[in-house]
N, C-alpha and C positions, 0 to 999 in steps of 0.2 A: 504494500500500500504506500503510495506517495502522495504528495500534497495536491496534485491535480485532481484527485478524487473528491476533494472538498467542493461543496456547492456554496455559493454566497449566502444561502439561507441557513447555513450551519453555524454561523458566527456573526457577532456584531461587527459592523464595518470598521470600527475602531481598530480591530486586529488585522485588517488587510495589509497594513504597512509591515507588520511583523511577518505575516505569512508570505508576502512577496519576496522576502529575503531568503526564504528556504528554496533551494534548487528543486526544480520540477522532478528530477530523477532520483532524489534522495528517498530511500525507503525509511519508514518510521523508526524501526528498531536500529538499523544501521546508522541512521542520522543521529539518534540519541547516543549511541556508542561513540561515534566520531566526535560529536559535540562535547561529550564528557572529556575525551582525550585532549581536544583542542583547548577547552577552557582550562584544564589543569596545566597544560603546557604554557598557555598564555599568562595565567596569573603567577605561575612559578618564575616566569621570566621578568617580572616587574621588580625593579630594584627596591630594596627594603625602605630606602629613604622616601619613596613615592607612596607607600602603603596608606598613609594617613593624609595624603594630598587631595585637595579639592581645587578645581580650576577657578572657582569664584566663591565669594561669600554666599553662604546658604546652600551651596551645592554639596552633594554627598562626596565623601572620600572614596578612594578606590576600595577600601575594605567595606564601606557601606554599600557600594554598588554590588560587590560580590555577595554580601549578605542579602541584598534585594533579589539577586538572581536566584539564590537558594530559596528564599521565602516565597517568591513568585512560583517557582516550580512546585513547591509543596502545595500551594493553594490550587494551582491548575491541575495537578495530578489528583488531588482530592476530588475536584470537580469531575475529572475524567473518570475516576473510579465510580463515583456515585451515579453519574449519568450512564455509564456502561452497565451498571447493575440495576438500571431502571428506577432509581430513586427519583421521585417526582418533586422533591424539595426544590423550591426556587432559591438559588444561591444569591446572596447579596453581593454588592460590589466589594472591592478590596481596596482600602485606602493605604496605598503603598507608603505614603509619607508617615503615617501613624506607626508603622512597624519599625522604622529606622532607629529612633532614639532608644526604645526599650530593648532593641537587639544588642546594644552595647558592642557593636561590631568593632569599633576602634579600640576597644579594650582587649580584643581577642588577637591572638597571633595569626599571621597569615597561614601558618601550618594548620592551626586549629580550624580556620575557615575552609581551607582546602580539604581537610578530612571530612568536614561537614558537607561540602560540595560533592565529594566523591561518594559518600554514603547516600546522599539524596539522589544523585544521578543513578547509582546502582539500584536503588529501590524503584525508581521510575522505570528503568529498563526492565526489571523483573515484572512490574505491573503491566507494562505494555505487552510483553511477551505472553502474559496470561489472559489477555482479552481477545476474544474472537473478532473477526472482521465484522460479523453481523452486529455484535454488541458495540463495536466502535462506532457504528452508524447511528446509535441511539442519540436522540436529541433531548436536551433538558433546557432549563432556563437559568441563566447567570447574568447578573448585572442588568436585569430587565430585558434581556434579549435571548435569542436561541443560542445554544452552544452544543455541538455534538462532542462526544467523547474523543473522537479522532481530531477534531479541530483543537480541542484543549491541548492535546499532546503535540500537535504541530505548532501551535502558538508558542509553546515553550522554546522550540528550536529557533524561531524567528526572534523572539524576545532576547535570547542569549546573543544572537548575532548582532542585533541592534545595539545592545549595551557594549559589546566588544568593540564595535565600530566607534561608538561615542568615546570610549576610553582611549582608543588609539588616536582619535582626532583631537580630543580636548585635554587629555590627562598626560599623555606620554610624548 
């Protein structure tokens, strides 16, 4: 299954930017494996003196961006699981800014954050492998719009690519 299987009715158009960053030919499981490896390599390559750097006042640090990537994956994979299992609960929006301060990302070591990232990615990959294609097509409600289980899983890939791009352009 690759991104081209998604129909515009399976996700809020807000996520189209993220989804457009995912290559058409990337299969979901392989994309998540490749994404995990790329992110681990990328964040390990960032010099230690940059870890708490933010490019402007009020912007997140590199560690906070990494924590945001982890937290967003957890939220979207929970949505993916629930929708795949035909849970009819309407999921509320996710206020990403509210998560940053209590995450205390800047107090964590980069090694601790990378361990958290790797564990989260491994759990996501295991979950994705456990869901059938028919259940991936299930559609639920999140943030006031439709969301399929498979769209939730693909959005994560695009979200990670988006933030990696921003980090390269504005932080490094």
